[in-house]
TORFILUM-84553 format. One line per 3 residues: number of its first residue (from 0); their letters; for each residue x, y, z of C-alpha. Coordinates in Angstrom, 2 decimals, decimal comma. Last residue first. Layout:
N
NUM> a> X/Y/Z; ...
% end
This chain:
302
301> erp> 97,48/69,21/103,44; 96,23/69,42/99,88; 92,71/69,08/98,47
298> plt> 92,37/69,84/94,75; 91,58/73,48/93,91; 88,22/73,51/92,07
295> riw> 86,38/75,33/94,87; 88,72/78,29/94,36; 87,25/78,59/90,85
292> avl> 83,66/78,88/92,09; 84,72/81,38/94,76; 86,35/83,59/92,11
289> adv> 83,31/83,39/89,84; 80,94/84,38/92,66; 83,21/87,27/93,68
286> dee> 83,32/88,45/90,06; 79,54/88,42/89,65; 79,07/90,20/92,97
283> tmk> 81,34/93,00/91,78; 84,61/93,53/93,61; 84,95/96,67/95,72
280> sfh> 85,32/94,74/99,01; 88,43/93,21/97,42; 90,32/96,49/97,67
277> ars> 90,67/98,43/100,91; 88,66/96,17/103,22; 89,78/92,85/101,79
274> lna> 93,40/93,91/101,32; 93,61/95,04/104,93; 91,99/91,85/106,24
271> mtp> 94,33/89,69/104,19; 97,53/91,27/105,49; 96,07/92,07/108,90
268> alp> 95,21/88,47/109,87; 91,52/87,59/109,52; 88,92/89,23/111,71
265> agn> 86,89/86,85/113,91; 83,46/85,54/112,87; 84,41/81,88/113,22
262> rgi> 84,53/81,43/109,44; 86,95/84,31/109,12; 86,17/87,95/108,37
259> ght> 88,31/89,97/105,93; 85,25/91,69/104,48; 85,37/90,92/100,74
256> iar> 87,34/87,68/100,64; 86,39/86,27/104,05; 82,75/87,23/103,55
253> kle> 82,71/85,53/100,15; 84,18/82,36/101,64; 81,59/82,29/104,41
250> edt> 78,81/82,85/101,87; 80,09/79,99/99,72; 79,95/77,68/102,71
247> wag> 83,14/76,41/104,31; 83,69/72,65/104,72; 86,23/72,36/101,90
244> igk> 88,09/75,45/103,07; 91,44/73,82/103,81; 93,01/71,63/106,49
241> tph> 89,66/70,09/107,49; 87,68/69,32/104,31; 90,60/69,85/101,86
238> sti> 89,16/71,96/99,04; 92,26/74,14/98,86; 92,44/77,46/100,67
235> nsa> 95,25/76,61/103,11; 95,84/79,79/105,04; 98,74/82,20/104,77
232> vav> 100,55/82,39/108,11; 100,68/85,61/110,10; 103,55/86,81/112,29
229> gap> 102,89/89,74/114,60; 100,73/92,87/114,66; 103,48/95,00/113,11
226> trf> 103,54/92,41/110,30; 105,79/89,46/109,46; 104,11/87,34/106,82
223> lkg> 104,84/83,63/106,57; 103,75/81,46/103,61; 102,02/78,24/104,67
220> gag> 99,26/78,09/102,09; 98,18/74,94/100,21; 96,52/76,89/97,40
217> lrg> 98,78/75,52/94,68; 101,36/73,19/96,25; 102,49/70,92/93,39
214> rpd> 102,05/73,10/90,33; 102,25/76,54/91,94; 105,43/75,64/93,88
211> pas> 106,77/78,83/95,42; 110,53/78,63/96,05; 112,52/77,93/99,22
208> gse> 112,41/74,13/99,11; 108,95/73,43/97,77; 106,72/76,29/98,77
205> gth> 103,00/76,51/99,38; 100,70/78,74/97,38; 98,35/80,98/99,39
202> csm> 100,22/84,26/99,24; 101,10/84,61/95,57; 98,14/82,30/94,94
199> cra> 95,58/85,01/95,54; 97,42/87,43/93,27; 94,27/89,49/92,63
196> lsa> 95,04/89,37/88,90; 95,59/85,58/88,97; 92,55/84,83/91,10
193> lyl> 90,44/87,02/88,81; 91,55/85,16/85,68; 91,02/81,80/87,38
190> grk> 87,49/82,88/88,32; 86,84/84,04/84,77; 87,96/80,65/83,50
187> lrd> 85,55/79,05/85,96; 82,59/81,24/84,93; 83,15/81,14/81,15
184> sld> 82,34/84,57/79,69; 85,84/85,68/80,64; 87,39/83,18/78,24
181> adt> 85,40/84,68/75,36; 86,88/88,09/76,14; 90,29/86,51/75,68
178> fpa> 92,94/85,58/78,24; 96,58/86,57/77,87; 99,16/83,86/78,63
175> eag> 100,49/82,00/81,69; 97,14/81,78/83,45; 96,43/78,04/83,04
172> pia> 98,90/77,00/85,71; 99,42/80,01/87,98; 102,45/81,98/86,82
169> prp> 106,06/81,18/87,65; 108,28/83,87/89,22; 110,55/86,10/87,18
166> elt> 114,31/85,84/87,81; 116,48/88,62/89,19; 120,15/87,65/89,20
163> grk> 122,02/88,97/92,21; 122,50/91,94/94,50; 120,24/94,47/92,87
160> qqp> 119,28/97,72/94,59; 116,22/99,41/93,13; 116,64/103,16/92,97
157> pls> 115,81/105,40/95,94; 112,49/107,16/95,37; 111,59/110,40/93,59
154> asv> 108,35/112,24/94,19; 106,77/114,50/91,60; 103,12/113,46/91,62
151> pva> 101,07/113,34/88,42; 97,31/113,03/89,04; 95,87/109,90/87,43
148> arl> 94,58/109,81/83,82; 97,73/108,07/82,55; 97,24/105,35/85,17
145> fdi> 93,64/104,82/84,03; 94,59/104,61/80,36; 97,35/102,09/81,14
142> iaq> 94,93/99,96/83,14; 92,38/100,07/80,30; 95,11/99,01/77,85
139> ldq> 95,80/95,90/79,92; 92,08/95,20/80,18; 91,65/95,35/76,41
136> ptl> 94,68/93,17/75,72; 93,30/90,57/78,16; 95,40/90,26/81,30
133> ary> 96,69/86,73/81,96; 100,31/87,88/82,10; 99,35/89,92/85,18
130> ses> 100,10/87,30/87,83; 103,59/86,70/86,44; 104,13/90,45/86,58
127> pmv> 103,98/90,35/90,36; 106,46/93,18/91,07; 108,15/91,52/94,06
124> pal> 110,18/89,93/91,27; 112,48/92,99/91,21; 112,24/94,74/87,87
121> rgt> 114,35/93,71/84,90; 116,15/96,45/82,98; 116,46/100,21/82,53
118> pgv> 113,23/100,87/80,61; 111,36/98,48/82,91; 110,92/94,71/82,61
115> gdi> 108,48/92,75/84,75; 106,92/91,12/81,68; 103,22/91,85/82,22
112> iaa> 103,18/95,24/83,94; 106,65/96,57/83,06; 106,37/95,46/79,43
109> riq> 102,93/97,05/79,11; 104,28/100,33/80,50; 107,13/100,30/77,98
106> tds> 104,77/99,62/75,07; 102,44/102,40/76,21; 105,41/104,75/76,00
103> wag> 107,05/106,08/79,15; 107,40/109,84/79,65; 104,59/110,02/82,21
100> iga> 105,86/106,97/84,08; 106,87/108,67/87,31; 109,66/110,89/88,64
97> hqd> 110,29/112,87/85,45; 107,09/113,17/83,39; 104,73/112,58/86,30
94> psi> 102,05/110,13/85,16; 101,95/108,38/88,57; 103,72/105,04/88,73
91> nsg> 106,31/106,07/91,35; 108,01/102,85/92,42; 107,10/100,29/95,08
88> rvt> 110,17/100,04/97,28; 113,23/97,95/96,56; 115,98/95,79/98,02
85> ydk> 117,27/92,95/95,87; 118,85/89,50/95,55; 118,70/88,19/99,13
82> esf> 115,29/89,73/99,66; 114,22/93,18/100,81; 110,89/94,81/100,14
79> vqs> 110,64/98,25/101,74; 107,12/99,48/102,47; 106,21/103,14/102,07
76> ggs> 105,07/102,95/98,47; 105,67/105,26/95,55; 103,93/108,30/94,02
73> frl> 100,91/106,22/92,99; 98,55/108,36/95,09; 100,14/111,24/96,94
70> sme> 96,84/112,95/97,82; 95,54/109,42/98,37; 97,66/108,88/101,46
67> ygd> 96,67/105,24/101,95; 95,59/104,23/105,43; 94,64/106,23/108,52
64> pgr> 98,08/106,38/110,14; 99,65/107,24/106,78; 100,54/105,07/103,83
61> pth> 102,41/105,78/100,61; 100,91/104,55/97,32; 102,72/102,12/94,98
58> cnd> 102,82/98,83/96,92; 99,29/98,41/98,30; 98,03/101,06/95,90
55> cam> 98,28/98,51/93,07; 95,52/96,41/94,64; 95,26/94,20/91,52
52> lae> 91,59/93,34/92,01; 89,34/96,12/93,30; 91,48/99,22/92,83
49> vly> 93,61/98,57/89,75; 91,07/96,46/87,85; 88,17/98,74/88,77
46> rgr> 90,10/101,88/87,84; 91,04/100,36/84,50; 87,39/99,58/83,75
43> tie> 86,45/103,19/84,54; 89,33/104,42/82,37; 88,14/102,23/79,49
40> egr> 84,56/103,47/79,88; 85,75/107,08/79,77; 87,78/106,27/76,67
37> asa> 84,66/104,91/74,98; 82,66/108,04/75,86; 85,43/110,33/74,59
34> slf> 85,56/108,39/71,31; 81,77/108,42/70,93; 81,62/112,17/71,50
31> afi> 84,49/112,81/69,09; 82,75/110,60/66,51; 79,50/112,54/66,88
28> tfi> 81,20/115,93/66,70; 83,21/114,87/63,63; 80,02/113,73/61,91
25> agl> 78,36/117,05/62,72; 81,35/118,96/61,35; 81,33/116,90/58,17
22> ial> 77,63/117,61/57,70; 78,18/121,33/58,34; 81,06/121,42/55,86
19> lrs> 78,87/119,75/53,24; 76,04/122,21/53,88; 78,45/125,13/53,64
16> gqs> 79,46/123,94/50,20; 75,85/123,38/49,09; 74,69/126,71/50,50
13> lfl> 72,98/126,70/53,88; 69,39/127,42/54,93; 68,06/123,87/54,67
10> lnp> 71,05/122,44/56,56; 69,92/123,84/59,89; 73,26/124,03/61,75
7> ist> 74,15/121,37/64,38; 74,91/122,89/67,82; 71,19/123,34/68,49
4> rdi> 70,80/119,56/68,29; 72,77/119,06/71,51; 73,73/115,39/71,29
1> qm> 72,32/112,64/73,51; 73,61/109,05/73,50
% end
C-alpha cells in the first residue's frame, strides 16, 4: 500500500490540538484507502463469479448478431423461457432505480439469487437459485457489489406470466447450503462448488419422469436443447468408459469446458460452445483443474 506522504502534515510544527486532528485525519485517510481497496477486490471477485462461472449475461443481457450487447448489459435478456407454468425473460438486473434492482436492498437481492424469491413473489424456476445456494457469504456479497457497480440501464420488460405453482428445483447433492472458505481449500469440494455455480448439472443431469433427478441421474445427460442450429442433446459426463467421459484425458475435458471443443476436435453443440467461449474460457487454471477433478468422481451411468 502506498500513501502520499505530502498529504500528511508534519506533526512537529503543529500545536497539540492540531496535531491530534492531523493524526485522526491520517488514520481516516488510511482506513478510507483500505476500505476502497477491499471493495475493489470484492467487485473484482464478483465480476469473476458473474462472468466466468454463473454466466448471468446468458439470460440477463440482450444479444445482437455479434453476441451480447454490452452497452445494454444486464438490462434483460432476449430469450423467452416458456414452460407449462410460466413464460418469462431474464429480468433487468442493472442498478437502475426503476427498471432494475437499484432500489432493492441487499437482503432482497440475496433472496432473489439464492432463494428464487423477488420482492413480488417467487421467481420462475428458470432462475437457477438452487445452483447458487452453495455461495459462500463473501462470494454472495461480492456478486451484489459487482451488480451495484454496473451501469444502470432503464429498460422495462414484460412481467413474468404465471400459470401454475412455481416450485424450486433440487440442488446438487452436497451443494444445498452455503460453503465456507475452508471448503474451497479442498480441491474436490471446490470442484463441487464450481460445478454448482456454473450449473453444469442443470444441463447434464438426466430426468426421471419429467423432472431432473440429481440423486439418481446426476451427470447422465439426455436433456434436449432446441437451438437455431438444431436439436442438441446434453452429453453424459459421468465416468462411464464409453457412454460418458471415463476415457477422456484431463486435457480433453479442459478443452471441452473452456474452448467448446470435443474429444474428436469438432466444436460442441452451440449451447455448450457458446458458454465455453463467452464465459468458461475466463476460468482460472486452478478452478478448471478442481472442476475436472470433481467431475471425475461422478459414478458411471448409462
